[in-house]
KOLDRENLO-221731 format. One record per residue: residue number from 1; residue in three letters; x, y, z of N, C-alpha, C in turn. Coordinates in steps of 0.2 Angstrom, whole numbers, plus 5000, padded with zeros to 4 digits. Atoms other than C-alpha are relative to their C-alpha. Layout:
N
REC  nr rest   nu   nv   nw  cau  cav  caw   cu   cv   cw
REC NUM  Ala    X    Y    Z    X    Y    Z    X    Y    Z
...
END
This chain:
356
REC  nr rest   nu   nv   nw  cau  cav  caw   cu   cv   cw
REC   1  Unk 5003 4994 4999 5609 6022 4890 4997 5000 5007
REC   2  Unk 5003 5000 4994 5605 6027 4908 4994 5004 5001
REC   3  Unk 5006 4996 4999 5588 6034 4914 5001 5004 5006
REC   4  Unk 5000 4996 4994 5587 6049 4925 4994 4999 5004
REC   5  Unk 5006 5002 4996 5576 6043 4939 4996 5006 5002
REC   6  Unk 5003 4994 4998 5572 6061 4945 4996 5003 4995
REC   7  Unk 5004 4997 5005 5566 6066 4928 4994 4995 4998
REC   8  Unk 5006 5005 5002 5556 6050 4925 4995 5000 5005
REC   9  Unk 5005 5000 4995 5547 6052 4941 4997 5006 5002
REC  10  Unk 5002 4993 4999 5543 6070 4940 4992 5000 5001
REC  11  Unk 5007 5000 4999 5526 6074 4947 4998 5007 5002
REC  12  Unk 5003 4993 4999 5515 6090 4948 4996 4999 5007
REC  13  Unk 5004 5000 4994 5508 6094 4965 4995 5006 5000
REC  14  Unk 5005 4995 5001 5491 6104 4965 5001 5004 5006
REC  15  Unk 5001 4995 4995 5491 6120 4975 4993 5003 5000
REC  16  Unk 5007 4997 5000 5476 6131 4979 5000 5004 4994
REC  17  Unk 5001 4996 5006 5468 6139 4964 5000 5007 5001
REC  18  Unk 5000 4993 5000 5472 6157 4961 4995 5003 4995
REC  19  Unk 5005 4997 5004 5457 6166 4955 5002 5007 4998
REC  20  Unk 4998 4994 5002 5463 6181 4945 4995 5004 4996
REC  21  Unk 5005 4997 5004 5447 6185 4936 4997 5006 5004
REC  22  Unk 5003 4994 4997 5441 6202 4940 4993 5001 4999
REC  23  Unk 5007 4999 5001 5423 6204 4944 4998 5007 5001
REC  24  Unk 5002 4993 5000 5414 6220 4943 4998 5003 5007
REC  25  Unk 5002 4997 4993 5411 6232 4958 4992 5002 5000
REC  26  Unk 5007 4999 5000 5393 6234 4964 4999 5005 5006
REC  27  Unk 5001 4995 4994 5395 6248 4978 4994 5004 4999
REC  28  Unk 5005 4995 5001 5383 6260 4970 4993 4997 5001
REC  29  Unk 5007 5004 5000 5369 6247 4968 4999 4998 5008
REC  30  Unk 5002 5003 4993 5371 6240 4986 4999 5006 5005
REC  31  Unk 5000 4994 4996 5373 6258 4993 4993 5003 5000
REC  32  Unk 5006 4996 5001 5357 6265 4985 4994 4996 4999
REC  33  Unk 5006 5004 5001 5346 6250 4982 5001 4993 5004
REC  34  Unk 4998 5006 4996 5350 6238 4996 4993 4997 5003
REC  35  Unk 5006 5003 4998 5331 6235 5000 4997 4995 4995
REC  36  Unk 5003 5005 5004 5320 6222 4993 4998 5003 4993
REC  37  Unk 5002 4997 5007 5317 6224 4974 4992 5000 4999
REC  38  Unk 5007 4999 5001 5300 6228 4967 4999 4996 4993
REC  39  Unk 5001 5004 5006 5294 6214 4955 4993 5002 4997
REC  40  Unk 5006 4997 5003 5282 6221 4942 4996 4994 4997
REC  41  Unk 5004 5005 5003 5267 6211 4935 4999 5002 4992
REC  42  Unk 5001 4998 5007 5269 6221 4918 5007 5002 4998
REC  43  Unk 4993 4998 5003 5284 6227 4907 5001 5007 5001
REC  44  Unk 4999 4993 4999 5281 6245 4912 4998 5002 5007
REC  45  Unk 5002 4998 4993 5280 6255 4928 4997 5007 4999
REC  46  Unk 5004 4993 5000 5268 6270 4930 5003 5004 5006
REC  47  Unk 4997 4996 4995 5276 6284 4940 4996 5006 5000
REC  48  Unk 5004 4994 4998 5265 6298 4948 5004 5004 5004
REC  49  Unk 4996 4995 4996 5272 6314 4954 4995 5006 5002
REC  50  Unk 5003 4994 4998 5264 6328 4964 5005 5006 5000
REC  51  Unk 4995 4994 5001 5272 6345 4960 4997 5006 5002
REC  52  Unk 5002 4994 4998 5271 6362 4966 5002 5002 5007
REC  53  Unk 4998 4998 4993 5274 6372 4982 4994 5003 5003
REC  54  Unk 5006 4997 4996 5261 6376 4995 5002 5007 5002
REC  55  Unk 4999 4993 4998 5260 6395 4997 4997 5001 5007
REC  56  Unk 5003 4998 4994 5254 6405 5012 4993 5001 4999
REC  57  Unk 5007 4998 5000 5236 6407 5017 4999 5007 4999
REC  58  Unk 5002 4993 5001 5229 6424 5010 4996 5003 5006
REC  59  Unk 5003 4996 4994 5223 6437 5023 4993 5002 4997
REC  60  Unk 5007 4997 5002 5204 6442 5023 4998 5004 5006
REC  61  Unk 5003 4996 4995 5194 6454 5033 4997 4995 5005
REC  62  Unk 5003 5004 4995 5187 6447 5049 4994 4997 4999
REC  63  Unk 5007 5002 5002 5170 6445 5042 5000 4998 4992
REC  64  Unk 5000 5001 5007 5176 6442 5024 4999 4993 4998
REC  65  Unk 5001 5007 5003 5172 6427 5012 5007 4997 5000
REC  66  Unk 4994 5004 5001 5184 6413 5010 5003 5001 4993
REC  67  Unk 4997 4999 5007 5197 6414 4996 5002 4993 4998
REC  68  Unk 4998 5006 5003 5199 6400 4984 5007 4998 5000
REC  69  Unk 4992 5002 5000 5216 6391 4987 5001 4994 4995
REC  70  Unk 4999 5005 5006 5223 6381 4972 5003 4994 5003
REC  71  Unk 4996 5006 4999 5228 6363 4973 5006 4999 4997
REC  72  Unk 4994 5002 5003 5245 6356 4970 4999 4996 4994
REC  73  Unk 5000 5004 5007 5248 6349 4952 5003 4994 5001
REC  74  Unk 4997 5007 5000 5254 6332 4947 5001 4998 4992
REC  75  Unk 4998 5003 5007 5260 6322 4932 5001 4993 5001
REC  76  Unk 4999 5007 5000 5261 6304 4927 5004 4998 4994
REC  77  Unk 4996 5002 5006 5273 6295 4915 5001 4993 5001
REC  78  Unk 4999 5007 5000 5276 6277 4910 5007 4999 4998
REC  79  Unk 4994 5002 5002 5293 6269 4909 5000 4993 4998
REC  80  Unk 4999 5007 5002 5297 6253 4900 5006 4997 5003
REC  81  Unk 4994 5003 4997 5309 6242 4909 5005 4997 4994
REC  82  Unk 4995 5003 5005 5325 6238 4898 5000 4993 5000
REC  83  Unk 5000 5008 5001 5327 6220 4892 5007 4998 5000
REC  84  Unk 4994 5003 5000 5342 6209 4895 4998 4993 4998
REC  85  Unk 5001 5007 5002 5343 6192 4886 5006 4997 4997
REC  86  Unk 4994 5003 5002 5359 6183 4885 5000 4993 5000
REC  87  Unk 5000 5008 5000 5364 6165 4881 5008 4998 4999
REC  88  Unk 4993 5003 5001 5380 6154 4881 4999 4993 4998
REC  89  Unk 5001 5007 5003 5381 6138 4870 5006 4996 5003
REC  90  Unk 4995 5005 4998 5391 6123 4876 5000 4994 4995
REC  91  Unk 5000 5005 5005 5397 6111 4863 5005 4995 5002
REC  92  Unk 4996 5005 4998 5404 6094 4866 5006 4999 4995
REC  93  Unk 4994 5001 5004 5421 6094 4859 5006 4999 5004
REC  94  Unk 4994 5002 4996 5439 6091 4864 5002 5005 5005
REC  95  Unk 4999 4995 4995 5440 6108 4873 4997 4998 5007
REC  96  Unk 5004 5002 4994 5427 6101 4886 5005 4995 5004
REC  97  Unk 4996 5005 4997 5440 6087 4890 5007 5003 5003
REC  98  Unk 4993 4997 4998 5455 6099 4893 4999 5001 5008
REC  99  Unk 5000 4998 4993 5459 6101 4912 4999 5007 5001
REC 100  Unk 5001 4993 4998 5452 6117 4919 5004 5001 5006
REC 101  Unk 4997 4998 4994 5460 6127 4933 4996 4997 5006
REC 102  Unk 5003 5003 4994 5457 6118 4950 4997 4993 4999
REC 103  Unk 5002 5007 5001 5452 6101 4942 5006 4995 5001
REC 104  Unk 4995 5005 4998 5461 6086 4948 5004 4998 4994
REC 105  Unk 4996 5002 5005 5476 6080 4938 4999 4993 4998
REC 106  Unk 5001 5008 5001 5473 6061 4939 4993 4999 5000
REC 107  Unk 5007 5003 5001 5457 6053 4933 4999 4993 5002
REC 108  Unk 5000 5007 4999 5451 6037 4940 4995 4997 4996
REC 109  Unk 5005 5004 5005 5442 6023 4930 4993 5001 5002
REC 110  Unk 5008 5000 4998 5423 6024 4929 4997 5007 5001
REC 111  Unk 5003 4993 4999 5422 6043 4931 4997 5003 4993
REC 112  Unk 5003 4997 5006 5410 6052 4918 5004 5007 4999
REC 113  Unk 4996 4993 5001 5423 6065 4912 4996 5005 4997
REC 114  Unk 5004 4995 5004 5412 6073 4899 4994 5003 5005
REC 115  Unk 5006 4997 4996 5397 6074 4911 5002 5004 5006
REC 116  Unk 4998 4996 4995 5407 6081 4925 5002 5007 4998
REC 117  Unk 4998 4994 5003 5415 6094 4914 4994 5004 4997
REC 118  Unk 5006 4996 5003 5398 6099 4906 4997 5003 5006
REC 119  Unk 5004 4997 4995 5390 6101 4923 5004 5006 5003
REC 120  Unk 4996 4994 4998 5405 6112 4929 5000 5006 4996
REC 121  Unk 5000 4995 5004 5405 6122 4914 4993 5004 4999
REC 122  Unk 5007 4997 5000 5386 6125 4914 4999 5005 5006
REC 123  Unk 5000 4996 4994 5387 6131 4932 5004 5006 5000
REC 124  Unk 4996 4994 5001 5401 6143 4928 4997 5005 4995
REC 125  Unk 5004 4995 5005 5392 6150 4913 4995 5004 5003
REC 126  Unk 5006 4996 4997 5377 6154 4923 5002 5005 5005
REC 127  Unk 4997 4995 4996 5388 6162 4936 5002 5006 4997
REC 128  Unk 4997 4994 5003 5397 6173 4924 4994 5004 4996
REC 129  Unk 5006 4996 5003 5380 6178 4915 4997 5004 5005
REC 130  Unk 5003 4996 4994 5373 6183 4932 5004 5006 5002
REC 131  Unk 4995 4995 4999 5389 6193 4935 4999 5006 4995
REC 132  Unk 5000 4995 5006 5387 6202 4918 4993 5004 5001
REC 133  Unk 5006 4996 4999 5369 6207 4922 5001 5005 5006
REC 134  Unk 4999 4995 4995 5374 6214 4939 5004 5005 4998
REC 135  Unk 4995 4994 5002 5388 6224 4931 4996 5005 4996
REC 136  Unk 5005 4995 5004 5374 6231 4919 4996 5004 5005
REC 137  Unk 5004 4996 4995 5364 6236 4934 5004 5005 5003
REC 138  Unk 4996 4995 4997 5378 6245 4942 5002 5006 4995
REC 139  Unk 4999 4995 5005 5381 6254 4926 4994 5004 4999
REC 140  Unk 5006 4996 5001 5363 6259 4925 4999 5005 5006
REC 141  Unk 5000 4996 4994 5364 6266 4943 5005 5006 4999
REC 142  Unk 4995 4994 5001 5380 6276 4939 4997 5005 4995
REC 143  Unk 5002 4995 5005 5371 6284 4924 4994 5003 5003
REC 144  Unk 5006 4997 4997 5355 6287 4934 5002 5006 5004
REC 145  Unk 4998 4995 4996 5365 6297 4946 5002 5006 4996
REC 146  Unk 4998 4994 5004 5371 6308 4932 4993 5003 4997
REC 147  Unk 5006 4997 5003 5353 6311 4926 4996 4996 4995
REC 148  Unk 5004 5004 5005 5348 6298 4912 5004 4994 4999
REC 149  Unk 4997 5006 5003 5351 6281 4906 4999 4999 4993
REC 150  Unk 5000 5000 5007 5355 6280 4888 5004 4994 4997
REC 151  Unk 4996 5006 5003 5359 6264 4878 4997 4999 4993
REC 152  Unk 5001 5002 5006 5359 6257 4861 4999 4993 4999
REC 153  Unk 5001 5007 5002 5352 6240 4855 5004 4999 4994
REC 154  Unk 4995 5001 5006 5365 6233 4843 4996 4999 4994
REC 155  Unk 5003 5000 5006 5359 6236 4826 4993 5002 4999
REC 156  Unk 5007 4998 5000 5343 6243 4831 4999 5007 5003
REC 157  Unk 5001 4994 4998 5336 6258 4840 5004 5002 5006
REC 158  Unk 4997 4998 4994 5343 6268 4854 4994 5003 5005
REC 159  Unk 5005 4998 4994 5334 6272 4871 5003 5005 5005
REC 160  Unk 4998 4995 4994 5335 6286 4884 4995 5001 5005
REC 161  Unk 5004 4999 4994 5327 6286 4901 5002 5006 5004
REC 162  Unk 4998 4994 4997 5328 6303 4908 4996 5001 5007
REC 163  Unk 5003 4999 4994 5325 6307 4926 4998 5008 5001
REC 164  Unk 5002 4993 4999 5318 6324 4933 5005 5003 5004
REC 165  Unk 4995 4996 4997 5334 6329 4940 5001 5007 4998
REC 166  Unk 5000 4993 5002 5334 6348 4940 5007 5002 4996
REC 167  Unk 4994 4998 5004 5347 6356 4927 5005 5003 5005
REC 168  Unk 4995 4996 4996 5354 6367 4941 5004 4995 5005
REC 169  Unk 4996 5004 4996 5359 6352 4951 5006 4997 4997
REC 170  Unk 4994 5001 5003 5373 6349 4939 5004 5006 4999
REC 171  Unk 4997 4994 5001 5386 6363 4940 5007 4999 5001
REC 172  Unk 4993 4999 4999 5404 6368 4940 5002 5005 5005
REC 173  Unk 4998 4995 4995 5412 6376 4955 5003 5006 4997
REC 174  Unk 4998 4994 5002 5417 6394 4953 5008 5000 4999
REC 175  Unk 4992 5001 5000 5436 6390 4957 5001 4992 5001
REC 176  Unk 4999 5008 5000 5441 6372 4952 5005 4999 5006
REC 177  Unk 4996 5003 4994 5449 6362 4967 5007 4999 4998
REC 178  Unk 4993 5001 5002 5465 6360 4957 5003 5006 4998
REC 179  Unk 4997 4993 5002 5467 6379 4954 5002 5003 5006
REC 180  Unk 4998 4996 4994 5473 6392 4966 4994 5003 5003
REC 181  Unk 5005 4997 4996 5463 6398 4980 4993 4997 5000
REC 182  Unk 5006 5003 5001 5449 6385 4979 4996 5001 5007
REC 183  Unk 5004 5000 4994 5434 6385 4992 4996 4994 5000
REC 184  Unk 5004 5006 5000 5429 6367 4994 4994 5000 5005
REC 185  Unk 5005 5001 4995 5419 6369 5010 4994 5005 4998
REC 186  Unk 5006 4995 5003 5409 6384 5002 4996 4996 4995
REC 187  Unk 5003 5004 5005 5406 6373 4987 4995 4995 5002
REC 188  Unk 5005 5005 4997 5399 6359 4998 4994 5003 5003
REC 189  Unk 5005 4996 4997 5388 6372 5006 4995 5001 4994
REC 190  Unk 5005 4998 5005 5381 6377 4989 4996 4993 4997
REC 191  Unk 5004 5007 5002 5377 6358 4985 4994 4999 5005
REC 192  Unk 5006 5000 4995 5367 6358 5001 4994 5004 4999
REC 193  Unk 5005 4996 5001 5358 6373 4997 4996 4998 4994
REC 194  Unk 5004 5002 5006 5353 6366 4980 4994 4995 5002
REC 195  Unk 5005 5005 4998 5343 6352 4988 4995 5002 5005
REC 196  Unk 5004 4998 4994 5336 6361 5003 4993 5002 4998
REC 197  Unk 5007 4998 5002 5321 6368 4993 4996 4994 4999
REC 198  Unk 5004 5006 5002 5316 6350 4989 4999 4995 5006
REC 199  Unk 5001 5003 4994 5315 6345 5007 5005 4994 5001
REC 200  Unk 4996 5006 5000 5330 6333 5005 5002 4999 5007
REC 201  Unk 4998 5001 4993 5335 6324 5021 5008 5001 5001
REC 202  Unk 4992 4999 4999 5354 6328 5018 5003 4994 4996
REC 203  Unk 4997 5004 5005 5367 6319 5008 5003 4994 5005
REC 204  Unk 4997 5006 4997 5372 6301 5013 5007 5000 4999
REC 205  Unk 4993 5000 5002 5389 6302 5004 5001 5004 4994
REC 206  Unk 4998 4997 5006 5399 6311 4991 5005 4995 4997
REC 207  Unk 4996 5005 5003 5407 6299 4979 5004 5004 4994
REC 208  Unk 4996 4996 5004 5422 6306 4969 5003 4996 4994
REC 209  Unk 4996 5003 5005 5430 6302 4953 5007 5001 5001
REC 210  Unk 4993 5000 4999 5449 6300 4952 5003 5007 5001
REC 211  Unk 4997 4993 5000 5454 6318 4948 4997 5004 5006
REC 212  Unk 5003 4996 4994 5442 6325 4961 5003 4997 5006
REC 213  Unk 4997 5003 4994 5449 6313 4974 5007 5002 5001
REC 214  Unk 4993 4998 4999 5467 6318 4970 5000 5007 5002
REC 215  Unk 5000 4993 4998 5462 6336 4971 4999 5001 5008
REC 216  Unk 5001 4999 4992 5455 6334 4989 5006 4998 5004
REC 217  Unk 4994 5002 4997 5470 6324 4994 5006 5006 5000
REC 218  Unk 4995 4995 5001 5482 6338 4987 4998 5006 5005
REC 219  Unk 5002 4995 4995 5472 6351 4997 5001 4999 5007
REC 220  Unk 4999 5002 4993 5473 6342 5013 5008 5000 5001
REC 221  Unk 4993 5000 4999 5492 6339 5011 5003 5007 5000
REC 222  Unk 4997 4993 5001 5495 6357 5006 4997 5004 5006
REC 223  Unk 5003 4996 4995 5485 6363 5021 4995 5005 4998
REC 224  Unk 5005 4995 5003 5473 6372 5010 4993 5000 5004
REC 225  Unk 5006 5001 4996 5458 6366 5020 5002 5002 5007
REC 226  Unk 4998 4998 4993 5463 6376 5035 4995 5000 5005
REC 227  Unk 5005 5000 4995 5447 6376 5044 4999 4993 5004
REC 228  Unk 5001 5006 4996 5449 6358 5049 5006 4998 5004
REC 229  Unk 4994 5001 4995 5465 6361 5059 4997 4999 5007
REC 230  Unk 5003 5001 4994 5463 6355 5076 5000 5006 5005
REC 231  Unk 5000 4994 4995 5467 6372 5084 4996 5005 4997
REC 232  Unk 5004 4994 5004 5455 6382 5072 4994 5001 5004
REC 233  Unk 5006 4999 4997 5440 6380 5083 4993 4999 4996
REC 234  Unk 5005 5001 5005 5429 6376 5068 4999 4992 4999
REC 235  Unk 5001 5007 5002 5421 6359 5066 4998 4999 4993
REC 236  Unk 5002 5001 5007 5421 6355 5048 5001 4993 4997
REC 237  Unk 4999 5007 5002 5426 6337 5047 5007 4998 5002
REC 238  Unk 4994 5002 4999 5441 6327 5047 5003 4995 4994
REC 239  Unk 4997 5004 5005 5452 6320 5033 5004 4994 5002
REC 240  Unk 4995 5005 4998 5462 6304 5032 5004 4998 4994
REC 241  Unk 4995 5001 5006 5477 6299 5021 5002 4992 5001
REC 242  Unk 4997 5007 4999 5479 6281 5028 4995 4994 4998
REC 243  Unk 5005 5005 5002 5463 6272 5022 5002 4996 4994
REC 244  Unk 4998 5004 5005 5465 6258 5010 4993 4999 4996
REC 245  Unk 5006 5002 5004 5453 6253 4995 4997 4994 5003
REC 246  Unk 5004 5005 4997 5439 6242 5001 4999 4995 4994
REC 247  Unk 5001 5005 5005 5435 6226 4991 4995 5002 4995
REC 248  Unk 5005 4998 5005 5420 6235 4983 5002 5006 4996
REC 249  Unk 4998 4994 5004 5431 6249 4976 5000 5006 5003
REC 250  Unk 5000 4994 4997 5428 6262 4988 5006 5002 5004
REC 251  Unk 4995 4997 4996 5441 6273 4996 4998 5006 5004
REC 252  Unk 5003 4995 4996 5436 6283 5011 5006 5006 5001
REC 253  Unk 4995 4994 5000 5444 6301 5010 5000 5004 5006
REC 254  Unk 5001 4996 4995 5437 6309 5025 4993 5003 5001
REC 255  Unk 5006 4997 5000 5422 6319 5031 5001 5007 5000
REC 256  Unk 4999 4992 5001 5420 6337 5025 4993 5003 5000
REC 257  Unk 5007 4997 5000 5405 6348 5029 4995 4995 5003
REC 258  Unk 5005 5005 4997 5397 6333 5038 4999 4995 4995
REC 259  Unk 5002 5005 5006 5397 6322 5022 5006 4996 5000
REC 260  Unk 4994 5005 5001 5408 6306 5021 5002 5000 4992
REC 261  Unk 4998 4999 5007 5418 6308 5005 5004 4993 4998
REC 262  Unk 4997 5006 5002 5424 6292 4995 5002 5001 4993
REC 263  Unk 4999 5000 5007 5433 6289 4979 4998 4993 4998
REC 264  Unk 5003 5006 5003 5425 6275 4968 5005 4998 4994
REC 265  Unk 4996 5002 5005 5438 6265 4958 4997 4994 4997
REC 266  Unk 5004 5006 5004 5426 6255 4947 4999 5003 4993
REC 267  Unk 5001 4998 5007 5425 6255 4928 4996 4995 4996
REC 268  Unk 5003 5004 5005 5415 6248 4914 5003 5000 4993
REC 269  Unk 4998 5001 5006 5419 6242 4897 4995 5003 4995
REC 270  Unk 5004 4997 5005 5412 6252 4882 4996 4995 4996
REC 271  Unk 5004 5004 5004 5397 6245 4873 5002 5000 4993
REC 272  Unk 4998 4999 5007 5404 6252 4857 5005 4995 4998
REC 273  Unk 4995 5005 5002 5420 6241 4857 5002 4995 5005
REC 274  Unk 4999 5005 4995 5420 6231 4873 5007 5000 5003
REC 275  Unk 4993 5000 4998 5438 6237 4876 5001 5006 5004
REC 276  Unk 4998 4994 4997 5438 6255 4881 4997 5000 5007
REC 277  Unk 5002 5000 4993 5437 6257 4900 4998 5007 5002
REC 278  Unk 5003 4994 4998 5426 6271 4907 4998 5000 5008
REC 279  Unk 5002 5000 4993 5424 6276 4926 4993 5000 5001
REC 280  Unk 5007 4999 4999 5407 6274 4933 4999 5007 5003
REC 281  Unk 5000 4993 4998 5410 6291 4942 5004 5004 4996
REC 282  Unk 4996 4996 5005 5415 6304 4930 5007 5003 5004
REC 283  Unk 4993 4998 4996 5434 6308 4935 5000 5006 5003
REC 284  Unk 4999 4993 4997 5432 6326 4938 4994 5003 5004
REC 285  Unk 5007 4998 4997 5415 6326 4947 5000 4997 5007
REC 286  Unk 5002 5002 4993 5409 6324 4965 4993 4999 4999
REC 287  Unk 5007 5002 5000 5392 6315 4966 4997 5000 5007
REC 288  Unk 5003 5000 4993 5382 6320 4981 4994 4996 5000
REC 289  Unk 5005 5005 5000 5370 6306 4985 4995 5001 5006
REC 290  Unk 5005 4999 4995 5353 6309 4994 4999 4993 5004
REC 291  Unk 5001 5006 4996 5349 6297 5008 4995 4996 4997
REC 292  Unk 5005 5004 5003 5340 6282 5001 4994 4998 5005
REC 293  Unk 5005 5003 4996 5323 6276 5008 4997 4995 4996
REC 294  Unk 5004 5006 5004 5312 6261 5003 4995 5003 4995
REC 295  Unk 5005 4997 5004 5300 6273 4995 5003 5005 4994
REC 296  Unk 4997 4995 5005 5312 6285 4985 5005 4996 4996
REC 297  Unk 4995 5004 5004 5324 6272 4979 4997 4993 4998
REC 298  Unk 5004 5007 5002 5316 6257 4969 5005 4997 4995
REC 299  Unk 4997 5004 5005 5325 6243 4960 4994 4996 4997
REC 300  Unk 5005 5004 5003 5311 6237 4948 5003 4995 4995
REC 301  Unk 4999 5006 5005 5311 6221 4938 4993 4999 4996
REC 302  Unk 5006 5001 5004 5298 6220 4924 4999 4993 4998
REC 303  Unk 5002 5007 5002 5289 6205 4919 5004 4997 4994
REC 304  Unk 4996 5003 5005 5299 6193 4908 4996 4998 4994
REC 305  Unk 5004 5002 5006 5293 6192 4890 5003 4994 4997
REC 306  Unk 4998 5006 5002 5295 6174 4888 4994 4995 5001
REC 307  Unk 5006 5004 4999 5281 6161 4885 5001 4994 5005
REC 308  Unk 4998 5005 4996 5290 6147 4894 4999 5003 5007
REC 309  Unk 5000 4997 4994 5292 6159 4909 4992 5001 5002
REC 310  Unk 5007 4998 4999 5273 6164 4908 4997 4993 5002
REC 311  Unk 5004 5006 4999 5267 6146 4907 5002 4996 5007
REC 312  Unk 4998 5003 4994 5277 6141 4922 5000 5004 5006
REC 313  Unk 5001 4995 4995 5273 6156 4932 5006 5003 5003
REC 314  Unk 4993 4998 4999 5291 6162 4932 5002 5007 4997
REC 315  Unk 4999 4994 5003 5289 6178 4923 5000 5006 5004
REC 316  Unk 4999 4995 4995 5287 6189 4938 5006 4999 5005
REC 317  Unk 4994 5002 4997 5305 6188 4944 5005 5005 4998
REC 318  Unk 4994 4997 5001 5322 6196 4945 5003 4997 4993
REC 319  Unk 4996 5004 5005 5329 6183 4933 4996 4994 4998
REC 320  Unk 5002 5006 5002 5323 6169 4922 5005 4996 4996
REC 321  Unk 4995 5003 5003 5335 6156 4917 4997 4993 4997
REC 322  Unk 5003 5006 5003 5331 6141 4905 5006 4998 4995
REC 323  Unk 4995 5003 5005 5341 6130 4893 4996 4995 4995
REC 324  Unk 5003 5004 5005 5338 6119 4878 5006 4997 4996
REC 325  Unk 4995 5003 5004 5347 6108 4865 4999 5002 4993
REC 326  Unk 5000 5000 5007 5351 6111 4847 5002 4993 4998
REC 327  Unk 4998 5007 5001 5350 6093 4842 5004 4999 4994
REC 328  Unk 4995 5001 5006 5358 6095 4825 5007 5001 5002
REC 329  Unk 4993 4998 4998 5373 6103 4832 5003 4996 5006
REC 330  Unk 4998 5003 4994 5373 6093 4848 5003 5005 5005
REC 331  Unk 4997 4995 4995 5375 6109 4858 4994 5002 5005
REC 332  Unk 5004 4998 4994 5368 6114 4875 5000 5008 5000
REC 333  Unk 5000 4993 5000 5362 6132 4876 4997 5002 5007
REC 334  Unk 5003 4997 4993 5359 6142 4893 4998 5007 4998
REC 335  Unk 5002 4993 5000 5349 6158 4893 4999 5003 5007
REC 336  Unk 5001 4996 4994 5347 6171 4906 4997 5007 4998
REC 337  Unk 5004 4994 5002 5334 6185 4905 4998 5004 5006
REC 338  Unk 5002 4996 4994 5330 6200 4916 4998 5007 4997
REC 339  Unk 5003 4994 5002 5321 6217 4915 5001 5005 5006
REC 340  Unk 4999 4996 4994 5330 6228 4928 4999 5008 4998
REC 341  Unk 5001 4993 5000 5326 6247 4931 5001 5003 5006
REC 342  Unk 4999 4996 4994 5334 6256 4945 4997 5007 4999
REC 343  Unk 5004 4994 5001 5324 6272 4949 5001 5004 5006
REC 344  Unk 5000 4995 4994 5326 6288 4960 4993 5003 4999
REC 345  Unk 5006 4996 5000 5309 6295 4964 5001 5007 5002
REC 346  Unk 4998 4993 4998 5318 6310 4971 5007 5002 4997
REC 347  Unk 4994 4998 5002 5332 6314 4959 5002 5007 5001
REC 348  Unk 4998 4993 4998 5332 6332 4965 5003 5000 5006
REC 349  Unk 4996 5000 4993 5340 6326 4981 5008 4998 4998
REC 350  Unk 4993 5001 5002 5356 6322 4971 5003 5006 4996
REC 351  Unk 4997 4994 5003 5369 6335 4965 5007 4997 4997
REC 352  Unk 4994 5001 5004 5383 6333 4952 5005 5006 5000
REC 353  Unk 4995 4994 5000 5398 6345 4955 5006 4999 4997
REC 354  Unk 4994 5000 5003 5412 6347 4943 5005 5004 5004
REC 355  Unk 4996 4997 4996 5427 6351 4953 5007 5001 4997
REC 356  Unk 4993 5000 5003 5443 6349 4942 4999 5001 4992
END
């Protein structure tokens, strides 16, 4: 019986690791909350608002007595920062010894295989848990843009945090952009008018859902937005059909009415089943976002409700990570905790416009 030397000496050659794991998009968070976070010394944040409009000074006769002039009003409310507390156990079993992607094929004598595998897995677990919290923060920002953050604690109560975004700042255009004879530039002007009474500095960007983005592209291709033709004499903006999606999920569509328009291709998985994919930006909406400032856009982090964190002076922080062992099961458990709350102090600077 002969031996096939080629078969007997087959070897596998390691190539570069191909990372096909999809990480969440964070464009909204980085766009609106790029400044330094505010670390709270308590679990709640107190928000004070001054309200009202300054009227004109009343007239009097030249020797008349002064007229009492009313002060502006105000209100205060307290918001409790939502809580995140996740963990991942690591058990010493045969799975720990299986070769992972990117791990060398050949092992040399004297290497602590279990120890190396455990360190690698713990580091990866912490990275994935941090990614999950960042994904939740992006979801919170996307809900805040719409006017409220509403969530359900599994098996327990539900919570809703509502902003002071005026009801009129969410509206449907008179003629949908995928219907006949739409007026997109006039609709953009309506959005600008809505925020003008609130002394808004102007929109930083307009972020579109997929259907709204498709409607804009169709209008451009069909020549329906005629005022942006180069020979029209009207400077309304400039569209583009050649941009690619950026790594953060943003697709630049052009500038209309002086506002940069983007499509945001990012989704989150439903809390209900963990499977259903839902877009961060409602598919038929354009979200006009007011320009952020350090005083109007705050990313708060509440104090961590954990005795170990408090004892070690680590409870006033974005994250608190800790670990321990279940000695009976021989299991290592890693925890990661956070109390994030993105907040718009001027939600009246944002407009949600349904266009399809």
